[in-house]
mmCIF file as gemmi writes it, N, C-alpha and C atoms, coordinates in Angstrom:
data_model
loop_
_atom_site.group_PDB
_atom_site.id
_atom_site.type_symbol
_atom_site.label_atom_id
_atom_site.label_alt_id
_atom_site.label_comp_id
_atom_site.label_asym_id
_atom_site.label_entity_id
_atom_site.label_seq_id
_atom_site.pdbx_PDB_ins_code
_atom_site.Cartn_x
_atom_site.Cartn_y
_atom_site.Cartn_z
_atom_site.occupancy
_atom_site.B_iso_or_equiv
_atom_site.pdbx_formal_charge
_atom_site.auth_seq_id
_atom_site.auth_asym_id
_atom_site.pdbx_PDB_model_num
ATOM 1 N N . UNK Axp A 1 ? 3.583 1.182 14.911 1 0 ? 1 A 1
ATOM 2 C CA . UNK Axp A 1 ? 3.248 2.511 15.656 1 0 ? 1 A 1
ATOM 3 C C . UNK Axp A 1 ? 4.748 3.189 15.977 1 0 ? 1 A 1
ATOM 4 N N . UNK Axp A 2 ? 4.632 4.449 15.814 1 0 ? 2 A 1
ATOM 5 C CA . UNK Axp A 2 ? 5.918 4.957 16.162 1 0 ? 2 A 1
ATOM 6 C C . UNK Axp A 2 ? 5.393 5.989 17.654 1 0 ? 2 A 1
ATOM 7 N N . UNK Axp A 3 ? 6.556 5.691 18.564 1 0 ? 3 A 1
ATOM 8 C CA . UNK Axp A 3 ? 6.109 6.426 19.919 1 0 ? 3 A 1
ATOM 9 C C . UNK Axp A 3 ? 6.522 7.662 19.995 1 0 ? 3 A 1
ATOM 10 N N . UNK Axp A 4 ? 5.489 8.826 20.55 1 0 ? 4 A 1
ATOM 11 C CA . UNK Axp A 4 ? 5.898 10.016 20.113 1 0 ? 4 A 1
ATOM 12 C C . UNK Axp A 4 ? 5.823 10.798 21.555 1 0 ? 4 A 1
ATOM 13 N N . UNK Axp A 5 ? 4.834 10.4 22.453 1 0 ? 5 A 1
ATOM 14 C CA . UNK Axp A 5 ? 4.724 10.656 23.73 1 0 ? 5 A 1
ATOM 15 C C . UNK Axp A 5 ? 4.367 12.375 23.681 1 0 ? 5 A 1
ATOM 16 N N . UNK Axp A 6 ? 3.624 12.932 23.096 1 0 ? 6 A 1
ATOM 17 C CA . UNK Axp A 6 ? 3.398 14.457 22.968 1 0 ? 6 A 1
ATOM 18 C C . UNK Axp A 6 ? 2.111 15.068 23.923 1 0 ? 6 A 1
ATOM 19 N N . UNK Axp A 7 ? 2.363 15.872 24.724 1 0 ? 7 A 1
ATOM 20 C CA . UNK Axp A 7 ? 1.031 16.143 25.204 1 0 ? 7 A 1
ATOM 21 C C . UNK Axp A 7 ? -0.053 16.964 24.5 1 0 ? 7 A 1
ATOM 22 N N . UNK Axp A 8 ? -1.471 16.394 24.775 1 0 ? 8 A 1
ATOM 23 C CA . UNK Axp A 8 ? -2.498 17.027 23.899 1 0 ? 8 A 1
ATOM 24 C C . UNK Axp A 8 ? -3.632 17.414 24.685 1 0 ? 8 A 1
ATOM 25 N N . UNK Axp A 9 ? -4.228 18.177 24.085 1 0 ? 9 A 1
ATOM 26 C CA . UNK Axp A 9 ? -5.737 18.648 24.901 1 0 ? 9 A 1
ATOM 27 C C . UNK Axp A 9 ? -6.899 17.482 24.501 1 0 ? 9 A 1
ATOM 28 N N . UNK Axp A 10 ? -7.609 17.498 25.615 1 0 ? 10 A 1
ATOM 29 C CA . UNK Axp A 10 ? -8.704 16.25 25.208 1 0 ? 10 A 1
ATOM 30 C C . UNK Axp A 10 ? -10.375 16.758 25.883 1 0 ? 10 A 1
ATOM 31 N N . UNK Axp A 11 ? -11.036 16.299 25.272 1 0 ? 11 A 1
ATOM 32 C CA . UNK Axp A 11 ? -12.492 16.42 25.725 1 0 ? 11 A 1
ATOM 33 C C . UNK Axp A 11 ? -12.856 14.789 25.974 1 0 ? 11 A 1
ATOM 34 N N . UNK Axp A 12 ? -13.159 14.417 27.084 1 0 ? 12 A 1
ATOM 35 C CA . UNK Axp A 12 ? -13.519 13.525 27.414 1 0 ? 12 A 1
ATOM 36 C C . UNK Axp A 12 ? -14.975 13.373 28.24 1 0 ? 12 A 1
ATOM 37 N N . UNK Axp A 13 ? -15.548 11.902 28.077 1 0 ? 13 A 1
ATOM 38 C CA . UNK Axp A 13 ? -16.827 11.678 29.021 1 0 ? 13 A 1
ATOM 39 C C . UNK Axp A 13 ? -16.252 10.983 29.899 1 0 ? 13 A 1
ATOM 40 N N . UNK Axp A 14 ? -17.28 11.075 30.92 1 0 ? 14 A 1
ATOM 41 C CA . UNK Axp A 14 ? -16.864 10.255 32.328 1 0 ? 14 A 1
ATOM 42 C C . UNK Axp A 14 ? -18.385 9.628 32.528 1 0 ? 14 A 1
ATOM 43 N N . UNK Axp A 15 ? -18.47 8.325 32.874 1 0 ? 15 A 1
ATOM 44 C CA . UNK Axp A 15 ? -19.443 7.826 33.29 1 0 ? 15 A 1
ATOM 45 C C . UNK Axp A 15 ? -19.709 7.79 34.961 1 0 ? 15 A 1
ATOM 46 N N . UNK Axp A 16 ? -20.71 7.203 35.537 1 0 ? 16 A 1
ATOM 47 C CA . UNK Axp A 16 ? -20.942 7.281 36.713 1 0 ? 16 A 1
ATOM 48 C C . UNK Axp A 16 ? -19.921 6.526 38.027 1 0 ? 16 A 1
ATOM 49 N N . UNK Axp A 17 ? -19.078 5.524 37.258 1 0 ? 17 A 1
ATOM 50 C CA . UNK Axp A 17 ? -18.259 5.269 38.042 1 0 ? 17 A 1
ATOM 51 C C . UNK Axp A 17 ? -16.735 5.918 38.08 1 0 ? 17 A 1
ATOM 52 N N . UNK Axp A 18 ? -16.88 7.201 37.332 1 0 ? 18 A 1
ATOM 53 C CA . UNK Axp A 18 ? -15.472 7.787 36.94 1 0 ? 18 A 1
ATOM 54 C C . UNK Axp A 18 ? -14.747 7.187 35.967 1 0 ? 18 A 1
ATOM 55 N N . UNK Axp A 19 ? -15.077 6.353 34.677 1 0 ? 19 A 1
ATOM 56 C CA . UNK Axp A 19 ? -14.339 5.908 33.986 1 0 ? 19 A 1
ATOM 57 C C . UNK Axp A 19 ? -14.59 6.82 32.645 1 0 ? 19 A 1
ATOM 58 N N . UNK Axp A 20 ? -13.213 7.05 32.123 1 0 ? 20 A 1
ATOM 59 C CA . UNK Axp A 20 ? -13.177 8.476 31.194 1 0 ? 20 A 1
ATOM 60 C C . UNK Axp A 20 ? -13.247 7.242 29.832 1 0 ? 20 A 1
ATOM 61 N N . UNK Axp A 21 ? -13.614 8.307 28.765 1 0 ? 21 A 1
ATOM 62 C CA . UNK Axp A 21 ? -13.642 7.825 27.557 1 0 ? 21 A 1
ATOM 63 C C . UNK Axp A 21 ? -13.287 9.106 26.521 1 0 ? 21 A 1
ATOM 64 N N . UNK Axp A 22 ? -12.002 9.137 25.994 1 0 ? 22 A 1
ATOM 65 C CA . UNK Axp A 22 ? -11.809 10.108 25.067 1 0 ? 22 A 1
ATOM 66 C C . UNK Axp A 22 ? -12.859 10.387 24.014 1 0 ? 22 A 1
ATOM 67 N N . UNK Axp A 23 ? -13.213 11.529 23.644 1 0 ? 23 A 1
ATOM 68 C CA . UNK Axp A 23 ? -14.203 11.89 22.531 1 0 ? 23 A 1
ATOM 69 C C . UNK Axp A 23 ? -13.191 12.756 21.455 1 0 ? 23 A 1
ATOM 70 N N . UNK Axp A 24 ? -12.661 13.746 21.675 1 0 ? 24 A 1
ATOM 71 C CA . UNK Axp A 24 ? -11.764 14.565 20.721 1 0 ? 24 A 1
ATOM 72 C C . UNK Axp A 24 ? -10.433 15.056 21.425 1 0 ? 24 A 1
ATOM 73 N N . UNK Axp A 25 ? -9.452 15.281 20.486 1 0 ? 25 A 1
ATOM 74 C CA . UNK Axp A 25 ? -7.852 15.689 21.13 1 0 ? 25 A 1
ATOM 75 C C . UNK Axp A 25 ? -7.675 16.953 20.045 1 0 ? 25 A 1
ATOM 76 N N . UNK Axp A 26 ? -6.855 17.623 20.736 1 0 ? 26 A 1
ATOM 77 C CA . UNK Axp A 26 ? -6.216 18.716 19.71 1 0 ? 26 A 1
ATOM 78 C C . UNK Axp A 26 ? -4.527 18.774 20.124 1 0 ? 26 A 1
ATOM 79 N N . UNK Axp A 27 ? -4.156 18.352 18.827 1 0 ? 27 A 1
ATOM 80 C CA . UNK Axp A 27 ? -2.722 18.424 18.656 1 0 ? 27 A 1
ATOM 81 C C . UNK Axp A 27 ? -2.028 19.788 17.875 1 0 ? 27 A 1
ATOM 82 N N . UNK Axp A 28 ? -1.108 20.07 18.218 1 0 ? 28 A 1
ATOM 83 C CA . UNK Axp A 28 ? -0.367 21.252 17.581 1 0 ? 28 A 1
ATOM 84 C C . UNK Axp A 28 ? 0.721 20.766 16.911 1 0 ? 28 A 1
ATOM 85 N N . UNK Axp A 29 ? 0.626 20.833 15.486 1 0 ? 29 A 1
ATOM 86 C CA . UNK Axp A 29 ? 1.839 20.499 14.795 1 0 ? 29 A 1
ATOM 87 C C . UNK Axp A 29 ? 2.063 21.592 13.661 1 0 ? 29 A 1
ATOM 88 N N . UNK Axp A 30 ? 3.199 22.128 14.012 1 0 ? 30 A 1
ATOM 89 C CA . UNK Axp A 30 ? 3.738 22.755 12.604 1 0 ? 30 A 1
ATOM 90 C C . UNK Axp A 30 ? 2.886 24.271 13.045 1 0 ? 30 A 1
ATOM 91 N N . UNK Axp A 31 ? 2.55 24.399 14.354 1 0 ? 31 A 1
ATOM 92 C CA . UNK Axp A 31 ? 2.109 25.617 14.778 1 0 ? 31 A 1
ATOM 93 C C . UNK Axp A 31 ? 0.832 25.8 14.16 1 0 ? 31 A 1
ATOM 94 N N . UNK Axp A 32 ? 0.206 24.94 13.569 1 0 ? 32 A 1
ATOM 95 C CA . UNK Axp A 32 ? -1.257 25.044 13.413 1 0 ? 32 A 1
ATOM 96 C C . UNK Axp A 32 ? -1.871 23.609 14.045 1 0 ? 32 A 1
ATOM 97 N N . UNK Axp A 33 ? -2.9 23.812 14.712 1 0 ? 33 A 1
ATOM 98 C CA . UNK Axp A 33 ? -3.778 22.663 15.519 1 0 ? 33 A 1
ATOM 99 C C . UNK Axp A 33 ? -4.518 21.99 14.896 1 0 ? 33 A 1
ATOM 100 N N . UNK Axp A 34 ? -4.605 20.79 14.95 1 0 ? 34 A 1
ATOM 101 C CA . UNK Axp A 34 ? -5.683 19.942 14.393 1 0 ? 34 A 1
ATOM 102 C C . UNK Axp A 34 ? -6.442 19.077 15.41 1 0 ? 34 A 1
ATOM 103 N N . UNK Axp A 35 ? -7.676 19.073 15.033 1 0 ? 35 A 1
ATOM 104 C CA . UNK Axp A 35 ? -8.783 18.625 16.025 1 0 ? 35 A 1
ATOM 105 C C . UNK Axp A 35 ? -9.159 17.112 15.498 1 0 ? 35 A 1
ATOM 106 N N . UNK Axp A 36 ? -9.247 16.222 16.406 1 0 ? 36 A 1
ATOM 107 C CA . UNK Axp A 36 ? -9.463 14.609 15.854 1 0 ? 36 A 1
ATOM 108 C C . UNK Axp A 36 ? -10.253 14.176 16.657 1 0 ? 36 A 1
ATOM 109 N N . UNK Axp A 37 ? -11.374 13.629 16.037 1 0 ? 37 A 1
ATOM 110 C CA . UNK Axp A 37 ? -12.51 12.904 16.797 1 0 ? 37 A 1
ATOM 111 C C . UNK Axp A 37 ? -12.018 11.354 16.638 1 0 ? 37 A 1
ATOM 112 N N . UNK Axp A 38 ? -12.276 10.766 18.117 1 0 ? 38 A 1
ATOM 113 C CA . UNK Axp A 38 ? -11.959 9.635 18.241 1 0 ? 38 A 1
ATOM 114 C C . UNK Axp A 38 ? -13.095 8.885 17.969 1 0 ? 38 A 1
ATOM 115 N N . UNK Axp A 39 ? -13.221 8.114 16.7 1 0 ? 39 A 1
ATOM 116 C CA . UNK Axp A 39 ? -14.258 7.365 16.467 1 0 ? 39 A 1
ATOM 117 C C . UNK Axp A 39 ? -14.555 5.9 17.249 1 0 ? 39 A 1
ATOM 118 N N . UNK Axp A 40 ? -13.477 5.212 17.734 1 0 ? 40 A 1
ATOM 119 C CA . UNK Axp A 40 ? -13.761 4.058 18.446 1 0 ? 40 A 1
ATOM 120 C C . UNK Axp A 40 ? -12.635 3.742 18.961 1 0 ? 40 A 1
ATOM 121 N N . UNK Axp A 41 ? -13.042 3.345 20.636 1 0 ? 41 A 1
ATOM 122 C CA . UNK Axp A 41 ? -12.004 2.93 21.459 1 0 ? 41 A 1
ATOM 123 C C . UNK Axp A 41 ? -11.984 1.352 21.532 1 0 ? 41 A 1
ATOM 124 N N . UNK Axp A 42 ? -10.685 0.781 20.873 1 0 ? 42 A 1
ATOM 125 C CA . UNK Axp A 42 ? -10.589 -0.756 20.922 1 0 ? 42 A 1
ATOM 126 C C . UNK Axp A 42 ? -10.428 -1.261 22.332 1 0 ? 42 A 1
ATOM 127 N N . UNK Axp A 43 ? -9.427 -0.568 23.241 1 0 ? 43 A 1
ATOM 128 C CA . UNK Axp A 43 ? -9.442 -1.153 24.371 1 0 ? 43 A 1
ATOM 129 C C . UNK Axp A 43 ? -8.62 -0.175 25.562 1 0 ? 43 A 1
ATOM 130 N N . UNK Axp A 44 ? -8.943 -0.309 26.625 1 0 ? 44 A 1
ATOM 131 C CA . UNK Axp A 44 ? -8.255 0.39 27.592 1 0 ? 44 A 1
ATOM 132 C C . UNK Axp A 44 ? -7.843 -0.249 28.635 1 0 ? 44 A 1
ATOM 133 N N . UNK Axp A 45 ? -6.366 -0.081 29.3 1 0 ? 45 A 1
ATOM 134 C CA . UNK Axp A 45 ? -5.935 -0.75 30.334 1 0 ? 45 A 1
ATOM 135 C C . UNK Axp A 45 ? -5.031 0.444 31.246 1 0 ? 45 A 1
ATOM 136 N N . UNK Axp A 46 ? -5.057 -0.202 32.615 1 0 ? 46 A 1
ATOM 137 C CA . UNK Axp A 46 ? -4.096 0.428 33.429 1 0 ? 46 A 1
ATOM 138 C C . UNK Axp A 46 ? -2.75 0.083 33.638 1 0 ? 46 A 1
ATOM 139 N N . UNK Axp A 47 ? -1.634 0.953 33.564 1 0 ? 47 A 1
ATOM 140 C CA . UNK Axp A 47 ? -0.347 0.455 33.875 1 0 ? 47 A 1
ATOM 141 C C . UNK Axp A 47 ? 0.35 1.546 34.333 1 0 ? 47 A 1
ATOM 142 N N . UNK Axp A 48 ? 1.679 1.239 34.988 1 0 ? 48 A 1
ATOM 143 C CA . UNK Axp A 48 ? 2.589 2.133 35.782 1 0 ? 48 A 1
ATOM 144 C C . UNK Axp A 48 ? 3.814 2.268 34.54 1 0 ? 48 A 1
ATOM 145 N N . UNK Axp A 49 ? 3.794 3.663 34.36 1 0 ? 49 A 1
ATOM 146 C CA . UNK Axp A 49 ? 4.785 3.864 33.644 1 0 ? 49 A 1
ATOM 147 C C . UNK Axp A 49 ? 5.793 5.04 34.249 1 0 ? 49 A 1
ATOM 148 N N . UNK Axp A 50 ? 6.985 4.639 34.483 1 0 ? 50 A 1
ATOM 149 C CA . UNK Axp A 50 ? 8.224 5.396 35.278 1 0 ? 50 A 1
ATOM 150 C C . UNK Axp A 50 ? 7.606 5.731 36.32 1 0 ? 50 A 1
ATOM 151 N N . UNK Axp A 51 ? 7.034 4.98 37.22 1 0 ? 51 A 1
ATOM 152 C CA . UNK Axp A 51 ? 6.296 4.705 38.245 1 0 ? 51 A 1
ATOM 153 C C . UNK Axp A 51 ? 4.802 5.658 38.641 1 0 ? 51 A 1
ATOM 154 N N . UNK Axp A 52 ? 4.194 6.099 37.444 1 0 ? 52 A 1
ATOM 155 C CA . UNK Axp A 52 ? 3.112 7.096 37.162 1 0 ? 52 A 1
ATOM 156 C C . UNK Axp A 52 ? 2.012 6.224 37.066 1 0 ? 52 A 1
ATOM 157 N N . UNK Axp A 53 ? 0.831 6.285 37.573 1 0 ? 53 A 1
ATOM 158 C CA . UNK Axp A 53 ? -0.117 5.419 37.175 1 0 ? 53 A 1
ATOM 159 C C . UNK Axp A 53 ? -0.576 5.963 36.073 1 0 ? 53 A 1
ATOM 160 N N . UNK Axp A 54 ? -1.072 5.022 34.915 1 0 ? 54 A 1
ATOM 161 C CA . UNK Axp A 54 ? -1.695 5.719 33.759 1 0 ? 54 A 1
ATOM 162 C C . UNK Axp A 54 ? -2.7 4.46 33.18 1 0 ? 54 A 1
ATOM 163 N N . UNK Axp A 55 ? -3.559 5.501 32.176 1 0 ? 55 A 1
ATOM 164 C CA . UNK Axp A 55 ? -4.557 4.522 31.332 1 0 ? 55 A 1
ATOM 165 C C . UNK Axp A 55 ? -4.387 4.693 30.193 1 0 ? 55 A 1
ATOM 166 N N . UNK Axp A 56 ? -4.379 3.654 29.3 1 0 ? 56 A 1
ATOM 167 C CA . UNK Axp A 56 ? -3.904 3.526 27.763 1 0 ? 56 A 1
ATOM 168 C C . UNK Axp A 56 ? -5.079 3.431 27.219 1 0 ? 56 A 1
ATOM 169 N N . UNK Axp A 57 ? -5.404 4.169 26.03 1 0 ? 57 A 1
ATOM 170 C CA . UNK Axp A 57 ? -6.527 3.733 25.281 1 0 ? 57 A 1
ATOM 171 C C . UNK Axp A 57 ? -5.994 3.684 23.823 1 0 ? 57 A 1
ATOM 172 N N . UNK Axp A 58 ? -6.334 2.67 23.19 1 0 ? 58 A 1
ATOM 173 C CA . UNK Axp A 58 ? -5.938 2.176 21.787 1 0 ? 58 A 1
ATOM 174 C C . UNK Axp A 58 ? -7.054 2.422 21.022 1 0 ? 58 A 1
ATOM 175 N N . UNK Axp A 59 ? -7.267 3.64 20.06 1 0 ? 59 A 1
ATOM 176 C CA . UNK Axp A 59 ? -8.264 4.322 19.462 1 0 ? 59 A 1
ATOM 177 C C . UNK Axp A 59 ? -8.118 4.085 17.998 1 0 ? 59 A 1
ATOM 178 N N . UNK Axp A 60 ? -9.048 4.49 17.139 1 0 ? 60 A 1
ATOM 179 C CA . UNK Axp A 60 ? -8.637 4.964 15.87 1 0 ? 60 A 1
ATOM 180 C C . UNK Axp A 60 ? -9.901 5.916 15.326 1 0 ? 60 A 1
ATOM 181 N N . UNK Axp A 61 ? -9.476 6.566 14.308 1 0 ? 61 A 1
ATOM 182 C CA . UNK Axp A 61 ? -10.079 7.55 13.455 1 0 ? 61 A 1
ATOM 183 C C . UNK Axp A 61 ? -9.685 7.738 12.227 1 0 ? 61 A 1
ATOM 184 N N . UNK Axp A 62 ? -10.513 8.347 11.272 1 0 ? 62 A 1
ATOM 185 C CA . UNK Axp A 62 ? -9.938 8.62 10.025 1 0 ? 62 A 1
ATOM 186 C C . UNK Axp A 62 ? -9.631 9.855 9.751 1 0 ? 62 A 1
ATOM 187 N N . UNK Axp A 63 ? -8.3 10.251 9.945 1 0 ? 63 A 1
ATOM 188 C CA . UNK Axp A 63 ? -7.581 11.052 9.441 1 0 ? 63 A 1
ATOM 189 C C . UNK Axp A 63 ? -7.192 11.296 7.992 1 0 ? 63 A 1
ATOM 190 N N . UNK Axp A 64 ? -7.417 12.367 7.466 1 0 ? 64 A 1
ATOM 191 C CA . UNK Axp A 64 ? -6.836 12.756 6.3 1 0 ? 64 A 1
ATOM 192 C C . UNK Axp A 64 ? -7.249 11.478 5.366 1 0 ? 64 A 1
ATOM 193 N N . UNK Axp A 65 ? -8.577 11.165 5.204 1 0 ? 65 A 1
ATOM 194 C CA . UNK Axp A 65 ? -9.143 10.106 4.381 1 0 ? 65 A 1
ATOM 195 C C . UNK Axp A 65 ? -8.454 8.53 4.65 1 0 ? 65 A 1
ATOM 196 N N . UNK Axp A 66 ? -7.772 8.404 5.768 1 0 ? 66 A 1
ATOM 197 C CA . UNK Axp A 66 ? -7.175 7.149 6.077 1 0 ? 66 A 1
ATOM 198 C C . UNK Axp A 66 ? -7.26 6.685 7.356 1 0 ? 66 A 1
ATOM 199 N N . UNK Axp A 67 ? -7.804 5.623 7.669 1 0 ? 67 A 1
ATOM 200 C CA . UNK Axp A 67 ? -7.943 4.92 8.83 1 0 ? 67 A 1
ATOM 201 C C . UNK Axp A 67 ? -6.844 4.758 9.621 1 0 ? 67 A 1
ATOM 202 N N . UNK Axp A 68 ? -6.696 5.448 10.839 1 0 ? 68 A 1
ATOM 203 C CA . UNK Axp A 68 ? -5.375 5.372 11.816 1 0 ? 68 A 1
ATOM 204 C C . UNK Axp A 68 ? -5.872 4.829 13.193 1 0 ? 68 A 1
ATOM 205 N N . UNK Axp A 69 ? -4.787 4.178 13.49 1 0 ? 69 A 1
ATOM 206 C CA . UNK Axp A 69 ? -4.966 3.509 14.838 1 0 ? 69 A 1
ATOM 207 C C . UNK Axp A 69 ? -3.776 4.22 15.371 1 0 ? 69 A 1
ATOM 208 N N . UNK Axp A 70 ? -4.246 4.575 17.069 1 0 ? 70 A 1
ATOM 209 C CA . UNK Axp A 70 ? -3.287 5.527 17.794 1 0 ? 70 A 1
ATOM 210 C C . UNK Axp A 70 ? -3.575 5.113 19.134 1 0 ? 70 A 1
ATOM 211 N N . UNK Axp A 71 ? -2.841 5.569 20.18 1 0 ? 71 A 1
ATOM 212 C CA . UNK Axp A 71 ? -2.574 5.492 21.605 1 0 ? 71 A 1
ATOM 213 C C . UNK Axp A 71 ? -2.569 6.467 22.358 1 0 ? 71 A 1
ATOM 214 N N . UNK Axp A 72 ? -3.419 6.94 23.268 1 0 ? 72 A 1
ATOM 215 C CA . UNK Axp A 72 ? -3.902 8.087 23.897 1 0 ? 72 A 1
ATOM 216 C C . UNK Axp A 72 ? -3.409 7.4 25.756 1 0 ? 72 A 1
ATOM 217 N N . UNK Axp A 73 ? -2.681 8.361 26.37 1 0 ? 73 A 1
ATOM 218 C CA . UNK Axp A 73 ? -2.434 7.947 27.428 1 0 ? 73 A 1
ATOM 219 C C . UNK Axp A 73 ? -2.988 8.907 28.655 1 0 ? 73 A 1
ATOM 220 N N . UNK Axp A 74 ? -3.551 8.815 29.67 1 0 ? 74 A 1
ATOM 221 C CA . UNK Axp A 74 ? -4.078 9.54 30.503 1 0 ? 74 A 1
ATOM 222 C C . UNK Axp A 74 ? -3.051 9.223 31.986 1 0 ? 74 A 1
ATOM 223 N N . UNK Axp A 75 ? -2.667 10.275 32.45 1 0 ? 75 A 1
ATOM 224 C CA . UNK Axp A 75 ? -1.74 10.007 33.446 1 0 ? 75 A 1
ATOM 225 C C . UNK Axp A 75 ? -2.854 10.772 34.774 1 0 ? 75 A 1
ATOM 226 N N . UNK Axp A 76 ? -2.941 9.607 35.523 1 0 ? 76 A 1
ATOM 227 C CA . UNK Axp A 76 ? -3.935 9.794 36.627 1 0 ? 76 A 1
ATOM 228 C C . UNK Axp A 76 ? -3.528 10.769 37.94 1 0 ? 76 A 1
ATOM 229 N N . UNK Axp A 77 ? -2.184 10.842 38.081 1 0 ? 77 A 1
ATOM 230 C CA . UNK Axp A 77 ? -1.975 11.751 38.993 1 0 ? 77 A 1
ATOM 231 C C . UNK Axp A 77 ? -1.639 13.013 38.745 1 0 ? 77 A 1
ATOM 232 N N . UNK Axp A 78 ? -1.483 13.679 37.598 1 0 ? 78 A 1
ATOM 233 C CA . UNK Axp A 78 ? -1.516 14.682 37.252 1 0 ? 78 A 1
ATOM 234 C C . UNK Axp A 78 ? -2.723 15.407 36.378 1 0 ? 78 A 1
ATOM 235 N N . UNK Axp A 79 ? -3.658 14.218 35.812 1 0 ? 79 A 1
ATOM 236 C CA . UNK Axp A 79 ? -4.732 14.889 34.851 1 0 ? 79 A 1
ATOM 237 C C . UNK Axp A 79 ? -4.119 14.986 33.363 1 0 ? 79 A 1
ATOM 238 N N . UNK Axp A 80 ? -2.965 14.902 33.007 1 0 ? 80 A 1
ATOM 239 C CA . UNK Axp A 80 ? -2.469 15.24 31.772 1 0 ? 80 A 1
ATOM 240 C C . UNK Axp A 80 ? -2.696 14.058 30.777 1 0 ? 80 A 1
ATOM 241 N N . UNK Axp A 81 ? -3.268 14.213 29.351 1 0 ? 81 A 1
ATOM 242 C CA . UNK Axp A 81 ? -3.135 13.48 28.591 1 0 ? 81 A 1
ATOM 243 C C . UNK Axp A 81 ? -1.98 13.502 27.429 1 0 ? 81 A 1
ATOM 244 N N . UNK Axp A 82 ? -1.933 12.56 26.634 1 0 ? 82 A 1
ATOM 245 C CA . UNK Axp A 82 ? -0.615 12.414 25.72 1 0 ? 82 A 1
ATOM 246 C C . UNK Axp A 82 ? -1.236 11.424 24.609 1 0 ? 82 A 1
ATOM 247 N N . UNK Axp A 83 ? -0.574 11.775 23.498 1 0 ? 83 A 1
ATOM 248 C CA . UNK Axp A 83 ? -0.515 11.173 22.598 1 0 ? 83 A 1
ATOM 249 C C . UNK Axp A 83 ? 0.748 10.236 22.335 1 0 ? 83 A 1
ATOM 250 N N . UNK Axp A 84 ? 0.477 8.996 22.833 1 0 ? 84 A 1
ATOM 251 C CA . UNK Axp A 84 ? 1.789 8.244 23.032 1 0 ? 84 A 1
ATOM 252 C C . UNK Axp A 84 ? 2.407 7.334 21.502 1 0 ? 84 A 1
ATOM 253 N N . UNK Axp A 85 ? 1.152 6.982 20.864 1 0 ? 85 A 1
ATOM 254 C CA . UNK Axp A 85 ? 2.126 6.339 19.596 1 0 ? 85 A 1
ATOM 255 C C . UNK Axp A 85 ? 0.804 6.396 18.424 1 0 ? 85 A 1
ATOM 256 N N . UNK Axp A 86 ? 1.246 6.628 17.359 1 0 ? 86 A 1
ATOM 257 C CA . UNK Axp A 86 ? 0.694 6.643 15.912 1 0 ? 86 A 1
ATOM 258 C C . UNK Axp A 86 ? 1.234 6.302 14.719 1 0 ? 86 A 1
């Protein structure tokens, strides 16, 4: 997987305990947005990256007919989402 750490817009669901799960995200590539539906979240874990608490999600989706595995990161302090690896 290649590290890209690109900011993205995400639609996520939250359970009663406040645990989030990404559902869809939008990424802008070459001046045209792509919307990707997250089909499966394999696992999630908390970590500190450069002193910032983050939750990492390992996900998979079918993109352009191929099954792709990627990682999304959610920065707890700012509420920002990132496409970390693809």
